[in-house]
DRENDO-1510 file (C-alpha; in Angstrom, 1 decimal, always signed):
<recs>
REC; n; res; u; v; w
REC; 1; UNK; +31.6; +10.2; -4.4 .
REC; 2; UNK; +31.5; +12.4; -7.5 .
REC; 3; UNK; +30.7; +16.2; -7.5 .
REC; 4; UNK; +27.1; +16.7; -6.5 .
REC; 5; UNK; +26.5; +19.6; -8.9 .
REC; 6; UNK; +23.6; +18.6; -11.0 .
REC; 7; UNK; +23.9; +15.0; -9.8 .
REC; 8; UNK; +21.5; +12.8; -7.9 .
REC; 9; UNK; +23.5; +9.5; -8.1 .
REC; 10; UNK; +27.0; +8.5; -7.1 .
REC; 11; UNK; +29.6; +6.9; -9.4 .
REC; 12; UNK; +28.1; +3.5; -8.6 .
REC; 13; UNK; +24.7; +4.5; -9.8 .
REC; 14; UNK; +23.2; +4.5; -6.2 .
REC; 15; UNK; +20.7; +7.3; -5.6 .
REC; 16; UNK; +22.1; +10.0; -3.2 .
REC; 17; UNK; +19.8; +10.8; -0.2 .
REC; 18; UNK; +16.9; +8.8; -1.6 .
REC; 19; UNK; +14.6; +9.6; +1.4 .
REC; 20; UNK; +14.7; +13.4; +0.6 .
REC; 21; UNK; +13.2; +15.5; -2.1 .
REC; 22; UNK; +15.0; +17.9; -4.6 .
REC; 23; UNK; +15.2; +20.6; -1.9 .
REC; 24; UNK; +17.3; +18.3; +0.2 .
REC; 25; UNK; +19.7; +17.7; -2.7 .
REC; 26; UNK; +19.9; +21.5; -3.1 .
REC; 27; UNK; +20.7; +21.8; +0.6 .
REC; 28; UNK; +23.5; +19.2; +0.6 .
REC; 29; UNK; +25.2; +20.8; -2.4 .
REC; 30; UNK; +25.4; +24.1; -0.5 .
REC; 31; UNK; +26.5; +22.4; +2.7 .
REC; 32; UNK; +29.5; +21.1; +0.8 .
REC; 33; UNK; +30.2; +24.7; +0.0 .
REC; 34; UNK; +29.4; +26.1; +3.4 .
REC; 35; UNK; +31.9; +28.8; +3.2 .
REC; 36; UNK; +29.7; +30.6; +0.7 .
REC; 37; UNK; +26.6; +30.6; +2.9 .
REC; 38; UNK; +28.0; +31.1; +6.4 .
REC; 39; UNK; +27.5; +34.6; +7.8 .
REC; 40; UNK; +30.8; +36.4; +7.3 .
REC; 41; UNK; +32.3; +39.3; +9.2 .
REC; 42; UNK; +31.4; +41.5; +6.2 .
REC; 43; UNK; +27.8; +40.3; +6.3 .
REC; 44; UNK; +27.6; +41.1; +10.0 .
REC; 45; UNK; +28.5; +44.8; +9.3 .
REC; 46; UNK; +25.1; +45.1; +7.7 .
REC; 47; UNK; +21.9; +45.6; +9.7 .
REC; 48; UNK; +20.2; +42.7; +7.8 .
REC; 49; UNK; +23.2; +40.4; +8.7 .
REC; 50; UNK; +23.1; +41.2; +12.4 .
REC; 51; UNK; +19.3; +40.9; +12.5 .
REC; 52; UNK; +19.5; +37.5; +10.8 .
REC; 53; UNK; +22.1; +36.3; +13.3 .
REC; 54; UNK; +19.9; +37.5; +16.2 .
REC; 55; UNK; +16.8; +35.8; +14.7 .
REC; 56; UNK; +18.6; +32.5; +14.0 .
REC; 57; UNK; +20.1; +32.5; +17.4 .
REC; 58; UNK; +16.7; +33.0; +19.0 .
REC; 59; UNK; +15.1; +30.3; +16.8 .
REC; 60; UNK; +17.7; +27.7; +17.6 .
REC; 61; UNK; +18.4; +28.3; +21.3 .
REC; 62; UNK; +15.9; +25.7; +22.4 .
REC; 63; UNK; +16.6; +23.2; +19.6 .
REC; 64; UNK; +13.1; +23.5; +18.2 .
REC; 65; UNK; +11.7; +25.3; +15.2 .
REC; 66; UNK; +8.0; +26.1; +15.7 .
REC; 67; UNK; +5.5; +27.0; +13.0 .
REC; 68; UNK; +5.5; +30.7; +14.1 .
REC; 69; UNK; +9.3; +30.8; +14.1 .
REC; 70; UNK; +9.3; +29.2; +10.6 .
REC; 71; UNK; +6.9; +31.9; +9.3 .
REC; 72; UNK; +8.8; +34.7; +11.0 .
REC; 73; UNK; +12.1; +33.6; +9.5 .
REC; 74; UNK; +10.6; +33.1; +6.0 .
REC; 75; UNK; +9.0; +36.6; +6.2 .
REC; 76; UNK; +12.3; +38.1; +7.2 .
REC; 77; UNK; +14.2; +36.4; +4.4 .
REC; 78; UNK; +11.6; +37.6; +1.8 .
REC; 79; UNK; +11.9; +41.2; +3.0 .
REC; 80; UNK; +15.7; +41.2; +2.9 .
REC; 81; UNK; +16.3; +39.1; -0.2 .
REC; 82; UNK; +17.4; +42.0; -2.4 .
REC; 83; UNK; +20.2; +42.9; -0.1 .
REC; 84; UNK; +22.5; +40.3; -1.5 .
REC; 85; UNK; +23.7; +38.5; +1.5 .
REC; 86; UNK; +24.4; +34.8; +0.4 .
REC; 87; UNK; +23.0; +33.4; +3.7 .
REC; 88; UNK; +19.7; +35.1; +3.1 .
REC; 89; UNK; +19.4; +33.9; -0.5 .
REC; 90; UNK; +20.4; +30.4; +0.5 .
REC; 91; UNK; +17.9; +30.1; +3.4 .
REC; 92; UNK; +15.1; +31.8; +1.4 .
REC; 93; UNK; +15.5; +29.4; -1.6 .
REC; 94; UNK; +15.5; +26.3; +0.7 .
REC; 95; UNK; +12.5; +27.5; +2.7 .
REC; 96; UNK; +10.6; +28.3; -0.5 .
REC; 97; UNK; +11.3; +24.7; -1.7 .
REC; 98; UNK; +10.1; +23.3; +1.7 .
REC; 99; UNK; +6.9; +25.3; +1.7 .
REC; 100; UNK; +6.1; +24.8; -2.0 .
REC; 101; UNK; +3.7; +21.8; -1.3 .
REC; 102; UNK; +2.0; +23.5; +1.7 .
REC; 103; UNK; +3.3; +20.8; +4.0 .
REC; 104; UNK; +6.3; +21.0; +6.3 .
REC; 105; UNK; +7.4; +17.6; +7.4 .
REC; 106; UNK; +9.6; +16.6; +10.3 .
REC; 107; UNK; +12.4; +15.6; +8.0 .
REC; 108; UNK; +12.3; +19.1; +6.3 .
REC; 109; UNK; +12.4; +20.8; +9.7 .
REC; 110; UNK; +15.5; +18.8; +10.5 .
REC; 111; UNK; +17.1; +19.8; +7.2 .
REC; 112; UNK; +16.2; +23.5; +7.8 .
REC; 113; UNK; +17.9; +23.3; +11.2 .
REC; 114; UNK; +21.0; +21.8; +9.6 .
REC; 115; UNK; +20.9; +24.6; +7.1 .
REC; 116; UNK; +20.6; +27.3; +9.8 .
REC; 117; UNK; +23.5; +25.7; +11.6 .
REC; 118; UNK; +25.5; +26.0; +8.4 .
REC; 119; UNK; +24.7; +29.7; +8.2 .
REC; 120; UNK; +25.6; +30.5; +11.8 .
REC; 121; UNK; +29.2; +31.4; +12.6 .
REC; 122; UNK; +31.2; +28.7; +14.4 .
REC; 123; UNK; +30.5; +29.8; +17.9 .
REC; 124; UNK; +26.7; +30.2; +17.5 .
REC; 125; UNK; +26.6; +27.1; +15.4 .
REC; 126; UNK; +28.0; +24.9; +18.2 .
REC; 127; UNK; +25.4; +26.3; +20.6 .
REC; 128; UNK; +22.6; +25.6; +18.1 .
REC; 129; UNK; +23.8; +22.0; +17.4 .
REC; 130; UNK; +24.2; +21.2; +21.1 .
REC; 131; UNK; +20.6; +22.5; +21.7 .
REC; 132; UNK; +19.4; +20.4; +18.8 .
REC; 133; UNK; +21.2; +17.3; +20.1 .
REC; 134; UNK; +19.7; +17.7; +23.5 .
REC; 135; UNK; +16.2; +18.0; +22.0 .
REC; 136; UNK; +16.8; +15.0; +19.9 .
REC; 137; UNK; +18.0; +13.0; +22.9 .
REC; 138; UNK; +14.9; +14.1; +24.9 .
REC; 139; UNK; +12.7; +13.2; +22.0 .
REC; 140; UNK; +14.2; +9.7; +21.7 .
REC; 141; UNK; +13.9; +9.2; +25.4 .
REC; 142; UNK; +10.2; +10.3; +25.3 .
REC; 143; UNK; +9.6; +7.9; +22.4 .
REC; 144; UNK; +11.3; +5.1; +24.4 .
REC; 145; UNK; +9.1; +5.9; +27.5 .
REC; 146; UNK; +6.0; +6.1; +25.4 .
REC; 147; UNK; +6.8; +2.7; +23.7 .
REC; 148; UNK; +7.3; +1.2; +27.2 .
REC; 149; UNK; +4.0; +2.7; +28.4 .
REC; 150; UNK; +2.2; +1.4; +25.3 .
REC; 151; UNK; +3.7; -2.1; +25.8 .
REC; 152; UNK; +2.7; -2.0; +29.5 .
REC; 153; UNK; -0.8; -0.9; +28.7 .
REC; 154; UNK; -1.1; -3.5; +26.0 .
REC; 155; UNK; +0.1; -6.2; +28.5 .
REC; 156; UNK; -2.3; -5.0; +31.2 .
REC; 157; UNK; -5.1; -4.9; +28.7 .
REC; 158; UNK; -4.4; -8.5; +27.6 .
REC; 159; UNK; -4.1; -9.6; +31.3 .
REC; 160; UNK; -7.4; -7.9; +32.1 .
REC; 161; UNK; -9.1; -9.6; +29.2 .
REC; 162; UNK; -7.6; -12.9; +30.3 .
REC; 163; UNK; -8.8; -12.4; +33.9 .
REC; 164; UNK; -12.3; -11.4; +32.7 .
REC; 165; UNK; -12.5; -14.4; +30.5 .
REC; 166; UNK; -11.4; -16.7; +33.3 .
REC; 167; UNK; -14.0; -15.1; +35.6 .
REC; 168; UNK; -16.7; -15.6; +33.0 .
REC; 169; UNK; -15.7; -19.2; +32.6 .
REC; 170; UNK; -15.7; -19.7; +36.4 .
REC; 171; UNK; -19.1; -18.1; +36.7 .
REC; 172; UNK; -20.5; -20.2; +33.9 .
REC; 173; UNK; -19.0; -23.4; +35.5 .
REC; 174; UNK; -20.5; -22.4; +38.9 .
REC; 175; UNK; -23.9; -21.7; +37.3 .
REC; 176; UNK; -23.8; -25.0; +35.4 .
REC; 177; UNK; -22.8; -26.9; +38.6 .
REC; 178; UNK; -25.6; -25.3; +40.5 .
REC; 179; UNK; -28.0; -26.2; +37.7 .
REC; 180; UNK; -26.8; -29.8; +37.5 .
REC; 181; UNK; -27.0; -30.2; +41.3 .
REC; 182; UNK; -30.6; -28.9; +41.4 .
REC; 183; UNK; -31.7; -30.9; +38.4 .
REC; 184; UNK; -33.9; -34.0; +38.8 .
REC; 185; UNK; -34.4; -34.8; +35.1 .
REC; 186; UNK; -35.2; -33.1; +31.8 .
REC; 187; UNK; -37.4; -34.4; +29.0 .
REC; 188; UNK; -37.9; -33.6; +25.4 .
REC; 189; UNK; -41.1; -35.1; +23.9 .
REC; 190; UNK; -44.1; -34.7; +21.6 .
REC; 191; UNK; -47.4; -34.0; +23.5 .
REC; 192; UNK; -49.8; -36.9; +23.3 .
REC; 193; UNK; -53.5; -36.5; +22.4 .
REC; 194; UNK; -53.0; -32.8; +21.4 .
REC; 195; UNK; -55.4; -33.3; +18.5 .
REC; 196; UNK; -58.3; -33.8; +21.0 .
REC; 197; UNK; -57.8; -30.5; +22.8 .
REC; 198; UNK; -58.1; -26.8; +21.8 .
REC; 199; UNK; -55.1; -25.7; +23.8 .
REC; 200; UNK; -52.9; -25.4; +20.7 .
REC; 201; UNK; -54.7; -22.2; +19.8 .
REC; 202; UNK; -53.2; -20.4; +22.8 .
REC; 203; UNK; -49.6; -21.5; +22.4 .
REC; 204; UNK; -46.7; -21.0; +20.0 .
REC; 205; UNK; -43.0; -21.6; +20.1 .
REC; 206; UNK; -41.5; -20.8; +23.5 .
REC; 207; UNK; -44.9; -20.5; +25.2 .
REC; 208; UNK; -44.7; -21.4; +28.9 .
REC; 209; UNK; -46.6; -24.6; +29.8 .
REC; 210; UNK; -47.5; -26.2; +33.1 .
REC; 211; UNK; -47.5; -29.9; +34.1 .
REC; 212; UNK; -50.2; -31.2; +36.4 .
REC; 213; UNK; -50.7; -34.6; +37.8 .
REC; 214; UNK; -54.0; -36.5; +37.2 .
REC; 215; UNK; -53.9; -39.4; +39.6 .
REC; 216; UNK; -57.6; -40.2; +39.1 .
REC; 217; UNK; -57.1; -41.0; +35.4 .
REC; 218; UNK; -58.6; -44.4; +34.8 .
REC; 219; UNK; -56.3; -45.3; +32.0 .
REC; 220; UNK; -53.0; -44.3; +33.6 .
REC; 221; UNK; -52.3; -43.7; +37.3 .
REC; 222; UNK; -49.2; -41.7; +36.4 .
REC; 223; UNK; -51.0; -39.5; +33.9 .
REC; 224; UNK; -49.6; -35.9; +33.6 .
REC; 225; UNK; -51.6; -33.2; +31.9 .
REC; 226; UNK; -50.0; -30.4; +29.9 .
REC; 227; UNK; -51.7; -27.1; +30.3 .
REC; 228; UNK; -51.4; -23.6; +28.8 .
REC; 229; UNK; -50.8; -20.7; +31.1 .
REC; 230; UNK; -54.6; -20.0; +31.1 .
REC; 231; UNK; -55.3; -23.5; +32.4 .
REC; 232; UNK; -56.5; -24.9; +29.0 .
REC; 233; UNK; -55.5; -28.5; +28.4 .
REC; 234; UNK; -52.9; -28.8; +25.6 .
REC; 235; UNK; -52.5; -32.6; +25.8 .
REC; 236; UNK; -50.7; -35.3; +27.9 .
REC; 237; UNK; -47.2; -36.3; +28.6 .
REC; 238; UNK; -46.5; -39.6; +26.8 .
REC; 239; UNK; -47.1; -42.6; +29.2 .
REC; 240; UNK; -43.6; -43.9; +29.2 .
REC; 241; UNK; -42.3; -40.5; +30.2 .
REC; 242; UNK; -45.1; -39.8; +32.7 .
REC; 243; UNK; -44.0; -42.9; +34.6 .
REC; 244; UNK; -40.7; -41.2; +35.4 .
REC; 245; UNK; -42.2; -37.7; +36.0 .
REC; 246; UNK; -45.1; -38.7; +38.4 .
REC; 247; UNK; -43.1; -39.3; +41.6 .
REC; 248; UNK; -41.3; -35.9; +41.3 .
REC; 249; UNK; -44.5; -34.0; +40.6 .
REC; 250; UNK; -46.2; -35.8; +43.5 .
REC; 251; UNK; -43.4; -34.5; +45.7 .
REC; 252; UNK; -44.1; -30.9; +44.5 .
REC; 253; UNK; -40.8; -30.5; +42.6 .
REC; 254; UNK; -40.0; -27.3; +40.8 .
REC; 255; UNK; -40.8; -27.3; +37.1 .
REC; 256; UNK; -40.0; -25.3; +34.0 .
REC; 257; UNK; -42.0; -26.4; +30.9 .
REC; 258; UNK; -42.3; -24.7; +27.5 .
REC; 259; UNK; -43.0; -25.3; +23.8 .
REC; 260; UNK; -39.8; -26.1; +21.9 .
REC; 261; UNK; -41.6; -25.9; +18.5 .
REC; 262; UNK; -45.0; -26.5; +16.9 .
REC; 263; UNK; -45.4; -29.3; +14.4 .
REC; 264; UNK; -47.4; -29.0; +11.2 .
REC; 265; UNK; -50.3; -30.9; +12.9 .
REC; 266; UNK; -50.5; -28.2; +15.6 .
REC; 267; UNK; -48.9; -30.6; +18.0 .
REC; 268; UNK; -46.3; -29.1; +20.4 .
REC; 269; UNK; -42.9; -30.5; +21.0 .
REC; 270; UNK; -42.3; -29.9; +24.7 .
REC; 271; UNK; -39.2; -29.4; +26.9 .
REC; 272; UNK; -39.9; -30.1; +30.6 .
REC; 273; UNK; -37.2; -29.7; +33.2 .
REC; 274; UNK; -37.8; -30.8; +36.8 .
REC; 275; UNK; -35.7; -29.5; +39.7 .
REC; 276; UNK; -35.5; -30.4; +43.4 .
REC; 277; UNK; -38.1; -28.7; +45.5 .
REC; 278; UNK; -37.1; -25.1; +46.1 .
REC; 279; UNK; -34.0; -25.3; +43.9 .
REC; 280; UNK; -35.4; -24.4; +40.5 .
REC; 281; UNK; -36.5; -20.8; +41.1 .
REC; 282; UNK; -33.0; -19.6; +40.3 .
REC; 283; UNK; -33.6; -21.0; +36.8 .
REC; 284; UNK; -37.1; -19.6; +36.3 .
REC; 285; UNK; -39.0; -22.7; +37.5 .
REC; 286; UNK; -42.0; -22.7; +39.7 .
REC; 287; UNK; -43.2; -25.1; +42.3 .
REC; 288; UNK; -45.7; -27.8; +41.2 .
REC; 289; UNK; -49.0; -26.6; +42.5 .
REC; 290; UNK; -48.3; -22.9; +41.7 .
REC; 291; UNK; -49.5; -22.7; +38.1 .
REC; 292; UNK; -48.5; -19.6; +36.2 .
REC; 293; UNK; -51.2; -17.3; +34.9 .
REC; 294; UNK; -49.5; -15.4; +32.0 .
REC; 295; UNK; -52.3; -13.4; +30.4 .
REC; 296; UNK; -53.5; -14.6; +27.0 .
REC; 297; UNK; -56.4; -13.4; +24.8 .
REC; 298; UNK; -58.9; -16.0; +26.2 .
REC; 299; UNK; -57.7; -16.1; +29.8 .
REC; 300; UNK; -60.1; -14.9; +32.5 .
REC; 301; UNK; -58.7; -13.6; +35.8 .
REC; 302; UNK; -59.7; -15.7; +38.8 .
REC; 303; UNK; -59.6; -15.2; +42.5 .
REC; 304; UNK; -57.1; -18.0; +42.8 .
REC; 305; UNK; -53.9; -16.0; +42.3 .
REC; 306; UNK; -50.7; -18.0; +42.3 .
REC; 307; UNK; -48.4; -17.7; +45.3 .
REC; 308; UNK; -45.4; -17.3; +43.0 .
REC; 309; UNK; -45.5; -14.2; +40.6 .
REC; 310; UNK; -45.5; -15.4; +37.0 .
REC; 311; UNK; -42.6; -14.3; +34.7 .
REC; 312; UNK; -43.4; -11.7; +32.0 .
REC; 313; UNK; -43.2; -12.7; +28.3 .
REC; 314; UNK; -39.7; -11.3; +28.0 .
REC; 315; UNK; -38.6; -12.9; +31.2 .
REC; 316; UNK; -40.0; -16.2; +30.0 .
REC; 317; UNK; -38.1; -16.0; +26.7 .
REC; 318; UNK; -34.9; -15.1; +28.5 .
REC; 319; UNK; -35.3; -18.0; +30.8 .
REC; 320; UNK; -36.0; -20.4; +28.0 .
REC; 321; UNK; -33.0; -19.2; +26.0 .
REC; 322; UNK; -30.8; -19.9; +29.1 .
REC; 323; UNK; -32.4; -23.3; +29.6 .
REC; 324; UNK; -31.7; -24.2; +25.9 .
REC; 325; UNK; -28.1; -23.3; +26.6 .
REC; 326; UNK; -28.0; -25.9; +29.4 .
REC; 327; UNK; -29.8; -28.4; +27.2 .
REC; 328; UNK; -26.7; -30.4; +26.2 .
</recs>
């Protein structure tokens, strides 16, 4: 490599120490001429020389340069700059370069430590370098441990997420199995004869409905009425579906019935789910014969209170949302 004086590249054109700034280049020039900056016997005959040695020894004995130690050393060098000891001038200029941008990086602290080691006499220099090596070894070991900890935590986190996901899937599977084992049948249909009744005024999308058998109907022995929660008739279940529903309703099955949507003709599209007797409560259904009485504007309280407490509006919507999730 060519002489570094005034150079930043070697003879091959490669940049010298590309990861460091100009103060680093300045440092390495002087390191190559360390005999000119190391504290000499003559320097140590002066009070400033012995004070500098004591201060540098104190700073480097633990292998770490703290912020306070940096400021203490910089202050000392400024106060004694005029004395003319090369070591003081050298360290002062370097620290001034380091502090010029108001930020002292880890790399700059490493360079400062190397510069201090260069200034120290051989005996003290070895102690300082050994201390620094020990600190660096400890730092690397701590970094290694921290990386292992981070990797372990990351692995544990992923395993936890995997377990939670598996538990969620298992819970969903169990719930679906329970639903399917309790289910008799489910129906999706347009209410028949809705245009002849005023019940549409009391309902909207997701309103809870109630199915009631009408065995005395002269037109259809399987007739099933659709009622709003107030008891107002909304319409009928279509005949071809009522034929399948009637036996289960006659056996007092559990039922969950609600408005899927309202057509432009004020006719509701209904979803009705029938469960085995006593098995539908888990899914928000009520027993046939226990008509819900969710309050509406035109509803009038009666003495015939239902034996099963009706769900609130929010509960009804939550139940319906869940049922729609099962509707596949």
